[in-house]
Residue frames relative to the residue before (quaternion, step in Angstrom):
aa qw qx qy qz dx dy dz
M 1.0000 0.0000 0.0000 0.0000 0.00 0.00 0.00
K 0.6501 0.5190 -0.3150 0.4570 3.56 0.95 -0.86
S 0.6545 0.5126 -0.3136 0.4588 3.59 0.94 -0.92
S 0.6203 0.5527 -0.3418 0.4393 3.56 1.03 -0.76
K 0.6637 0.4906 -0.3086 0.4728 3.60 0.91 -0.86
Q 0.6319 0.5285 -0.3335 0.4585 3.57 0.97 -0.80
D 0.6602 0.5116 -0.3078 0.4557 3.57 0.95 -0.89
I 0.6461 0.5199 -0.3227 0.4562 3.58 0.97 -0.84
H 0.6695 0.4898 -0.3025 0.4694 3.60 0.87 -0.91
R 0.6442 0.5150 -0.3232 0.4640 3.59 1.00 -0.81
Q 0.6555 0.5111 -0.3120 0.4602 3.59 0.99 -0.84
I 0.6342 0.5257 -0.3361 0.4567 3.60 0.96 -0.82
R 0.6666 0.5011 -0.3081 0.4578 3.58 0.90 -0.89
S 0.6814 0.5059 -0.2959 0.4384 3.58 0.97 -0.85
E 0.7220 0.4364 -0.2462 0.4772 3.60 1.18 -0.50
F 0.3114 0.7237 -0.5441 0.2885 3.60 1.16 0.37
P 0.4900 -0.7259 0.4003 0.2697 3.61 -0.75 1.02
Y 0.1325 -0.7663 0.6259 0.0593 3.52 -1.02 0.92
K 0.0493 -0.7726 0.6321 0.0341 3.56 -1.17 0.57
D 0.8249 -0.0643 -0.0167 0.5614 3.55 -0.63 1.19
E 0.6713 -0.5346 0.2641 0.4403 3.52 1.01 1.02
Q 0.6259 0.4790 -0.3544 0.5033 3.57 1.24 0.37
L 0.4249 -0.7148 0.4969 0.2482 3.56 -0.84 0.95
T 0.3610 -0.6958 0.5736 0.2380 3.56 -0.96 0.87
Q 0.6434 -0.5398 0.3724 0.3950 3.57 -1.24 0.38
V 0.0457 -0.7945 0.6055 -0.0094 3.59 -0.81 1.02
V 0.0121 0.7690 -0.6378 0.0409 3.56 -0.83 1.09
I 0.2493 -0.7529 0.5907 0.1487 3.59 -0.83 0.97
Y 0.0490 -0.8200 0.5645 -0.0802 3.53 -0.66 1.25
G 0.4479 0.7215 -0.4674 0.2459 3.58 -0.82 0.81
K 0.2298 -0.6813 0.6574 0.2252 3.45 -1.50 -0.02
Y 0.6706 0.3918 -0.3893 0.4952 3.57 -1.29 0.08
W 0.8270 -0.1760 0.0968 0.5250 3.65 -0.85 -0.79
G 0.5519 0.6162 -0.4022 0.3923 3.59 1.14 -0.42
R 0.6320 0.5408 -0.3365 0.4414 3.56 1.06 -0.73
F 0.6687 0.4894 -0.3019 0.4714 3.58 0.98 -0.85
N 0.6643 0.5255 -0.3145 0.4285 3.56 0.88 -0.95
G 0.6251 0.5467 -0.3491 0.4342 3.59 0.97 -0.77
L 0.6929 0.4622 -0.2765 0.4793 3.57 0.85 -0.97
Q 0.6759 0.5051 -0.3055 0.4412 3.59 0.94 -0.85
I 0.6509 0.4979 -0.3239 0.4729 3.60 0.99 -0.76
G 0.6345 0.5113 -0.3276 0.4781 3.57 1.02 -0.76
F 0.6500 0.5228 -0.2996 0.4630 3.56 1.07 -0.79
R 0.7394 0.4471 -0.2237 0.4509 3.59 0.99 -0.87
Q 0.5520 0.6301 -0.4111 0.3596 3.61 1.14 -0.27
P 0.4344 -0.6668 0.5304 0.2921 3.61 -0.88 0.88
K 0.5837 -0.6128 0.4001 0.3516 3.56 -1.00 0.77
V 0.6525 0.5193 -0.3242 0.4466 3.60 1.07 -0.67
E 0.7374 0.3480 -0.2097 0.5396 3.60 1.26 -0.32
Q 0.2514 0.8021 -0.5109 0.1800 3.57 1.11 0.59
N 0.1676 0.8108 -0.5340 0.1712 3.56 0.06 1.33
L 0.5104 0.5859 -0.4478 0.4424 3.56 1.13 0.67
S 0.3429 -0.7949 0.4708 0.1699 3.57 -0.60 1.17
G 0.8114 -0.1362 0.1170 0.5563 3.59 1.06 -0.62
I 0.2167 -0.7497 0.6125 0.1256 3.54 -1.34 0.36
I 0.0659 -0.7511 0.6556 0.0398 3.57 -0.98 0.92
S 0.0229 0.8370 -0.5377 0.0991 3.56 -0.32 1.28
A 0.1182 -0.8164 0.5649 0.0224 3.57 -0.60 1.19
Y 0.8621 0.0002 -0.0240 0.5061 3.56 -0.96 0.98
S 0.3610 0.7395 -0.4803 0.3037 3.57 0.82 1.03
T 0.3050 -0.7365 0.5669 0.2075 3.55 -1.32 -0.09
D 0.4003 -0.7021 0.5381 0.2393 3.53 -1.23 0.51
D 0.7507 0.2958 -0.1585 0.5690 3.59 1.28 -0.28
R 0.2762 -0.8281 0.4663 0.1433 3.56 -0.09 1.31
Y 0.6934 0.4457 -0.2977 0.4815 3.61 1.12 -0.37
N 0.7827 0.3720 -0.1935 0.4598 3.57 0.60 -1.13
N 0.8101 0.2332 -0.1051 0.5275 3.60 1.13 -0.49
D 0.4387 0.6219 -0.5149 0.3946 3.56 0.99 0.84
I 0.4919 -0.7083 0.4136 0.2919 3.58 -0.71 1.05
H 0.6374 0.5411 -0.3350 0.4343 3.61 1.18 -0.42
Y 0.7918 0.2755 -0.1227 0.5311 3.59 1.17 -0.50
H 0.1714 0.8299 -0.5199 0.1075 3.59 1.14 0.47
G 0.8693 0.0770 -0.0674 0.4835 3.53 -0.95 0.95
G 0.5943 -0.5889 0.3660 0.4075 3.60 1.18 0.43
C 0.2828 0.8089 -0.4845 0.1760 3.59 1.19 0.46
L 0.7836 0.2270 -0.1445 0.5599 3.62 1.14 -0.53
A 0.7190 0.3933 -0.2409 0.5200 3.59 0.97 -0.80
A 0.5163 -0.7051 0.3949 0.2834 3.55 -0.75 1.10
Q 0.7982 -0.1566 0.1386 0.5649 3.59 0.86 -0.87
E 0.5449 -0.6023 0.4740 0.3401 3.53 -1.27 0.44
D 0.1008 0.7926 -0.5936 0.0957 3.57 -0.85 0.99
T 0.7836 -0.3440 0.2257 0.4655 3.58 -1.30 -0.20
Y 0.5558 0.6017 -0.4025 0.4086 3.62 1.10 -0.53
W 0.7176 0.4351 -0.2521 0.4818 3.58 0.88 -0.93
R 0.6345 0.5350 -0.3401 0.4422 3.58 1.00 -0.73
Y 0.5768 0.5993 -0.3799 0.4049 3.59 1.08 -0.65
G 0.7676 0.3596 -0.1955 0.4931 3.58 0.94 -0.78
S 0.6169 0.5635 -0.3333 0.4370 3.60 1.25 0.14
I 0.2886 -0.7806 0.5285 0.1677 3.58 -0.51 1.14
S 0.4824 0.6625 -0.4399 0.3673 3.59 1.25 -0.09
E 0.4965 0.6461 -0.4283 0.3907 3.59 1.26 -0.21
D 0.7829 -0.1394 0.1004 0.5979 3.61 1.09 -0.67
Y 0.2448 -0.8140 0.5117 0.1251 3.57 0.03 1.30
S 0.6222 0.5944 -0.3426 0.3771 3.61 1.06 -0.67
K 0.5545 0.6353 -0.3947 0.3649 3.60 1.20 -0.27
I 0.6387 0.4803 -0.3396 0.4960 3.60 1.16 -0.39
L 0.1476 -0.8378 0.5249 0.0271 3.55 -0.57 1.21
C 0.6701 0.5182 -0.3089 0.4325 3.60 1.05 -0.70
P 0.6469 -0.5143 0.3792 0.4162 3.64 -1.21 0.33
V 0.1374 -0.7912 0.5945 0.0411 3.56 -1.06 0.81
L 0.1254 -0.7460 0.6497 0.0753 3.56 -1.06 0.89
L 0.1313 -0.8051 0.5778 0.0275 3.57 -0.69 1.13
I 0.1129 -0.7724 0.6224 0.0569 3.57 -0.99 0.88
G 0.0300 0.8117 -0.5806 0.0558 3.57 -0.81 1.00
G 0.1904 -0.7888 0.5760 0.0986 3.56 -1.23 0.48
F 0.4961 -0.6560 0.4804 0.3047 3.56 -0.99 0.83
S 0.7098 0.4328 -0.2561 0.4932 3.60 1.13 -0.58
N 0.5756 0.5611 -0.3727 0.4637 3.57 1.28 0.27
L 0.4997 -0.6776 0.4434 0.3077 3.58 -0.96 0.76
Y 0.6192 0.4438 -0.3564 0.5410 3.60 1.27 -0.16
N 0.2971 0.8109 -0.4575 0.2118 3.59 0.63 1.04
S 0.6598 0.4966 -0.3308 0.4568 3.62 1.18 0.07
S 0.6112 0.6017 -0.3594 0.3678 3.59 1.05 -0.70
I 0.5955 0.5908 -0.3807 0.3892 3.61 1.03 -0.65
F 0.6332 0.5245 -0.3371 0.4586 3.61 1.08 -0.62
R 0.6565 0.4854 -0.3144 0.4844 3.59 0.99 -0.77
L 0.6559 0.5264 -0.3183 0.4374 3.58 0.91 -0.89
I 0.6991 0.4694 -0.2944 0.4519 3.58 0.80 -0.95
N 0.6833 0.4705 -0.2866 0.4792 3.60 1.15 -0.52
Q 0.7612 0.4152 -0.2033 0.4548 3.59 1.02 -0.76
L 0.5877 0.5717 -0.3881 0.4209 3.63 1.04 -0.59
E 0.2847 -0.7741 0.5457 0.1481 3.56 -0.96 0.88
C 0.5512 0.6022 -0.3886 0.4273 3.58 1.29 -0.14
P 0.6458 -0.4503 0.3919 0.4760 3.64 -1.22 0.03
K 0.0823 0.8255 -0.5498 0.0974 3.60 -0.68 0.99
R 0.0529 -0.7598 0.6479 0.0124 3.51 -1.30 0.56
S 0.1229 -0.7984 0.5854 0.0687 3.59 -1.06 0.68
I 0.1480 -0.7356 0.6545 0.0923 3.53 -1.26 0.64
L 0.0454 0.8158 -0.5674 0.1023 3.57 -0.52 1.20
G 0.1957 0.8018 -0.5402 0.1644 3.57 -0.75 1.00
P 0.7056 -0.4852 0.3297 0.3977 3.58 -1.33 -0.07
W 0.3776 0.7119 -0.4963 0.3229 3.56 0.48 1.24
G 0.4866 -0.6604 0.4957 0.2854 3.52 -1.33 0.36
H 0.7828 -0.3055 0.2519 0.4800 3.56 -0.52 -1.20
Q 0.6010 0.5216 -0.3746 0.4758 3.58 1.22 0.40
W 0.7080 -0.4549 0.3125 0.4406 3.57 -1.29 0.04
P 0.6076 -0.6305 0.3519 0.3308 3.61 -1.00 0.79
D 0.6485 0.5096 -0.3407 0.4514 3.62 1.17 -0.24
D 0.7954 0.2226 -0.1038 0.5542 3.60 1.25 -0.14
D 0.5755 0.6038 -0.3715 0.4077 3.60 0.92 0.78
Y 0.4653 -0.6633 0.5263 0.2581 3.53 -1.31 0.47
P 0.6126 -0.1431 -0.7675 -0.1236 1.57 -2.29 0.95
G 0.4969 -0.6806 0.4190 0.3381 3.58 1.25 -0.17
P 0.4773 0.0179 -0.8320 -0.2822 1.48 -2.48 -0.21
Q 0.4996 -0.6417 0.4997 0.2981 3.52 -1.28 0.54
I 0.2750 -0.7456 0.5794 0.1809 3.57 -1.31 0.22
G 0.5787 -0.5509 0.4581 0.3896 3.57 -1.31 0.14
F 0.1211 -0.8593 0.4940 0.0541 3.55 0.43 1.25
L 0.6398 0.5231 -0.3400 0.4488 3.61 0.95 -0.77
Q 0.6271 0.5218 -0.3357 0.4710 3.58 1.05 -0.71
E 0.6147 0.5325 -0.3393 0.4726 3.59 1.08 -0.71
L 0.6507 0.5160 -0.3167 0.4582 3.59 0.99 -0.82
V 0.6399 0.5224 -0.3290 0.4576 3.58 0.94 -0.87
Q 0.6570 0.5079 -0.3109 0.4623 3.57 0.93 -0.89
W 0.6537 0.5109 -0.3124 0.4626 3.58 0.98 -0.84
F 0.6540 0.5035 -0.3094 0.4723 3.59 0.95 -0.87
D 0.6456 0.5228 -0.3256 0.4514 3.57 0.95 -0.86
Y 0.7170 0.4644 -0.2627 0.4486 3.56 0.90 -0.89
Y 0.8091 0.3224 -0.1528 0.4671 3.58 0.69 -1.07
I 0.7786 0.3523 -0.1760 0.4885 3.60 1.03 -0.68
K 0.7532 0.4360 -0.2373 0.4316 3.57 0.71 -1.09
N 0.7787 -0.2022 0.1924 0.5619 3.58 0.63 -1.09
P 0.1459 -0.8813 0.4388 0.0971 3.56 0.55 1.18
K 0.6876 0.5121 -0.3044 0.4152 3.60 1.06 -0.49
K 0.7256 0.4600 -0.2370 0.4535 3.59 1.21 -0.31
V 0.6953 0.4341 -0.2690 0.5058 3.59 1.24 -0.02
S 0.3469 -0.7285 0.5528 0.2083 3.56 -0.85 0.98
F 0.0684 -0.8154 0.5744 0.0214 3.58 -0.94 0.82
L 0.3314 0.7100 -0.5427 0.3026 3.54 0.75 1.09
S 0.1187 0.7817 -0.6048 0.0947 3.57 -0.84 0.94
P 0.5518 -0.6168 0.4327 0.3576 3.60 -1.09 0.62
Q 0.5645 -0.5971 0.4407 0.3613 3.57 -1.16 0.50
E 0.7497 0.2631 -0.1717 0.5824 3.56 1.18 -0.52
T 0.0671 -0.8221 0.5651 -0.0177 3.55 -0.81 1.03
G 0.8687 -0.1316 0.0790 0.4709 3.56 -0.68 1.14
L 0.8403 -0.1360 0.1216 0.5105 3.54 -1.05 -0.82
S 0.6082 0.5937 -0.3575 0.3871 3.57 1.10 -0.66
S 0.6738 0.4923 -0.3065 0.4579 3.59 1.20 -0.27
G 0.4679 0.7122 -0.4266 0.3032 3.59 1.24 0.08
N 0.7200 -0.4543 0.3187 0.4168 3.54 -1.28 -0.31
L 0.5199 0.6525 -0.4164 0.3614 3.59 1.26 -0.12
L 0.0620 0.7658 -0.6358 0.0738 3.56 -0.65 1.17
G 0.5500 -0.6216 0.4428 0.3391 3.55 -1.16 0.54
W 0.2478 -0.7372 0.6056 0.1683 3.54 -1.16 0.61
G 0.8130 -0.1041 0.0414 0.5714 3.59 -0.21 1.22
I 0.6217 -0.4757 0.4078 0.4700 3.58 -1.16 -0.56
I 0.0635 -0.8277 0.5572 -0.0207 3.56 -0.45 1.22
Y 0.8476 0.0339 -0.0631 0.5258 3.58 -0.93 0.95
S 0.6692 0.5032 -0.2812 0.4690 3.61 1.07 0.49
L 0.8739 0.0892 -0.0767 0.4717 3.54 -1.11 0.82
G 0.6267 -0.5928 0.3390 0.3754 3.58 1.11 0.52
H 0.4335 0.6881 -0.4803 0.3285 3.61 1.18 0.23
P 0.4980 -0.6694 0.4502 0.3181 3.61 -0.92 0.80
I 0.4522 -0.6635 0.5242 0.2836 3.54 -1.03 0.82
D 0.7674 0.3102 -0.1488 0.5411 3.54 0.90 -1.00
Q 0.2811 -0.7968 0.5207 0.1220 3.57 -0.77 1.10
Q 0.3519 0.7816 -0.4741 0.2014 3.61 1.22 0.13
E 0.6090 0.5518 -0.3623 0.4398 3.60 1.08 -0.63
D 0.6684 0.4656 -0.2912 0.5017 3.58 0.98 -0.85
D 0.5996 0.5687 -0.3601 0.4329 3.58 1.04 -0.73
G 0.6457 0.5459 -0.3146 0.4315 3.57 1.05 -0.78
R 0.7179 0.3839 -0.2406 0.5285 3.58 1.24 -0.37
S 0.6677 0.5027 -0.2732 0.4763 3.57 1.27 0.18
L 0.4560 -0.6005 0.5660 0.3334 3.51 -1.37 0.26
C 0.0823 -0.8455 0.5274 -0.0137 3.58 -0.42 1.22
F 0.1307 -0.7478 0.6471 0.0701 3.54 -1.17 0.75
E 0.0605 -0.8304 0.5532 -0.0271 3.57 -0.53 1.19
S 0.3796 -0.7283 0.5276 0.2169 3.54 -0.89 0.98
L 0.6036 -0.4958 0.4524 0.4303 3.54 -1.32 0.03
P 0.6346 -0.5168 0.3821 0.4292 3.63 -1.13 0.41
L 0.4328 -0.7017 0.5061 0.2533 3.56 -0.97 0.85
N 0.4043 -0.7408 0.4913 0.2156 3.57 -0.92 0.91
Q 0.7854 0.1300 -0.0770 0.6003 3.58 1.26 -0.29
D 0.6851 -0.4715 0.3477 0.4330 3.54 -1.28 0.27
Y 0.1095 -0.7805 0.6149 0.0259 3.54 -1.06 0.86
E 0.1256 -0.8310 0.5408 0.0354 3.56 -0.24 1.28
L 0.1319 -0.7838 0.6056 0.0391 3.55 -0.91 1.02
F 0.1064 0.7726 -0.6216 0.0732 3.56 -0.96 0.86
G 0.6357 0.4965 -0.3800 0.4527 3.56 -0.78 1.00
F 0.5549 -0.5978 0.4731 0.3331 3.54 -1.24 -0.49
P 0.3312 -0.7920 0.4775 0.1870 3.60 -0.21 1.29
N 0.1713 -0.7484 0.6318 0.1066 3.55 -1.23 0.64
V 0.1234 -0.7773 0.6121 0.0776 3.55 -1.17 0.58
K 0.2034 -0.7547 0.6119 0.1209 3.56 -1.08 0.80
L 0.1005 -0.8176 0.5670 -0.0007 3.57 -0.80 1.06
N 0.1545 -0.7324 0.6552 0.1019 3.52 -1.27 0.60
L 0.2203 0.8125 -0.4935 0.2184 3.58 -0.18 1.23
S 0.1715 -0.7314 0.6436 0.1461 3.51 -1.41 0.17
S 0.2653 -0.7699 0.5654 0.1309 3.57 -1.23 0.45
N 0.3534 -0.7210 0.5528 0.2229 3.56 -1.14 0.67
S 0.6851 0.3900 -0.2695 0.5531 3.55 1.33 0.31
K 0.5419 -0.6300 0.4508 0.3259 3.57 -1.21 0.48
N 0.7396 0.2857 -0.1828 0.5814 3.56 1.29 -0.27
G 0.1012 0.8129 -0.5681 0.0787 3.55 -1.05 0.65
L 0.1532 -0.7546 0.6323 0.0856 3.52 -1.29 0.47
I 0.0653 -0.8031 0.5916 0.0270 3.56 -0.91 0.86
C 0.0924 -0.7703 0.6302 0.0321 3.54 -1.07 0.85
V 0.0956 -0.7871 0.6090 0.0214 3.57 -0.84 1.03
R 0.0949 -0.7996 0.5924 0.0247 3.58 -0.82 1.02
L 0.2054 -0.7314 0.6370 0.1306 3.54 -1.15 0.74
C 0.0061 -0.8341 0.5481 -0.0624 3.58 -0.53 1.18
M 0.3368 -0.6955 0.5979 0.2132 3.52 -1.34 0.43
I 0.2598 -0.7564 0.5805 0.1528 3.59 -0.88 0.92
E 0.3346 -0.7487 0.5364 0.1994 3.58 -0.60 1.12
E 0.5181 -0.6913 0.4175 0.2816 3.56 -0.83 1.05
N 0.7411 0.4444 -0.2460 0.4390 3.58 0.85 -0.93
S 0.8062 0.2965 -0.1361 0.4936 3.59 0.90 -0.91
S 0.3519 -0.7448 0.4769 0.3068 3.60 1.29 -0.35
S 0.3450 0.7320 -0.5112 0.2897 3.58 1.19 0.41
S 0.3210 -0.7324 0.5749 0.1734 3.55 -1.14 0.73
I 0.0989 -0.8346 0.5418 -0.0057 3.58 -0.32 1.30
L 0.4345 -0.7258 0.4764 0.2399 3.58 -0.72 1.10
I 0.1788 -0.7622 0.6155 0.0904 3.57 -0.95 0.97
S 0.7815 -0.1573 0.1515 0.5844 3.56 0.80 -1.02
R 0.0866 -0.7925 0.6011 0.0558 3.55 -1.25 0.34
G 0.0869 -0.7748 0.6220 0.0719 3.55 -1.27 0.38
I 0.1360 -0.7896 0.5971 0.0387 3.56 -1.07 0.82
L 0.0299 0.8019 -0.5961 0.0262 3.58 -1.02 0.75
N 0.3304 -0.6688 0.6352 0.2003 3.51 -1.07 0.93
L 0.3849 -0.7837 0.4358 0.2188 3.58 -0.33 1.23
T 0.5933 0.5568 -0.3795 0.4404 3.62 1.16 -0.34
L 0.6844 0.4270 -0.2771 0.5220 3.58 1.31 -0.16
Y 0.2657 0.8090 -0.4929 0.1788 3.57 1.24 0.35
A 0.7476 0.4019 -0.2229 0.4794 3.60 0.86 -0.92
S 0.8063 -0.0341 0.0757 0.5857 3.59 1.05 -0.74
H 0.3934 -0.7105 0.5321 0.2395 3.56 -1.01 0.81
E 0.6367 0.5409 -0.3269 0.4417 3.59 1.21 -0.30
H 0.7959 0.1655 -0.0658 0.5787 3.58 1.08 -0.68
S 0.2719 -0.7774 0.5483 0.1457 3.56 -0.52 1.19
Q 0.0708 -0.7843 0.6162 0.0122 3.55 -1.16 0.65
Q 0.4222 -0.7230 0.4853 0.2520 3.56 -0.67 1.08
L 0.5367 -0.6437 0.4543 0.3020 3.53 -1.19 0.66
N 0.4159 -0.6391 0.5767 0.2933 3.53 -1.28 0.44
V 0.4466 -0.7319 0.4480 0.2535 3.55 -0.50 1.23
D 0.8638 0.0765 -0.1113 0.4854 3.54 -1.04 1.01
E 0.5098 0.6112 -0.4465 0.4090 3.60 1.17 0.42
R 0.3755 -0.7566 0.4946 0.2049 3.55 -0.67 1.11
T 0.0410 -0.7889 0.6126 -0.0269 3.55 -0.92 1.00
S 0.1276 -0.7861 0.6001 0.0759 3.56 -1.04 0.73
G 0.2922 0.7540 -0.5564 0.1912 3.53 -1.17 0.58
């Protein structure tokens, strides 16, 4: 499987279009697998063959094992190994040389990698982050939406078309998008349930008293647990939800998943000691 991915990336690089022995401008643009491929191809290109002009990557990750929404906390993949490292640019951020535009959403489960990428990439980079799920920022919930195509044109003009003649200064907060409206979990997107009450019915829940004033959360919540297991293997999922006052609906804010056999290390699994209490 690893060799197959290497061959595909090598073939894509070899087929970049040339005209009169000069490479035309190539920008890899996408979400879903397109977002990963853009970063991975930029990561895999030898510096002497740097023929990629730019990367536009929406809702992507820099760590395919620890921060892929399909394998959070080792819930499906047994352990981190070379297969996952091959697709992870976190191994060496400096390998990407071309300009990168990152798009992220607070309502998207790929919502932490954009902060690491914008801080660790050494190439020219820009990020757009707002209250969106897994679709483009001009047509996604919960909103407000932005003029995303206009943002792309400005980025192309600055980094690809004529970088020395276009100003690219913009405030960190823009209009309505800078208000207090943040997404709560994935809403109206990808078939995820808006109301978590069904999952709550199968979970051990701890509910606070009603809040007397607004309580704003920003960042990545952590939880410390003290537990034991009657099995040598286990999986735990923790959800942080908001209870709507009028409907009592339980709205997902954030979640975390961990394969307990990977508690000490994602590279080497270790079975649990039955009925032994562990905290962390």
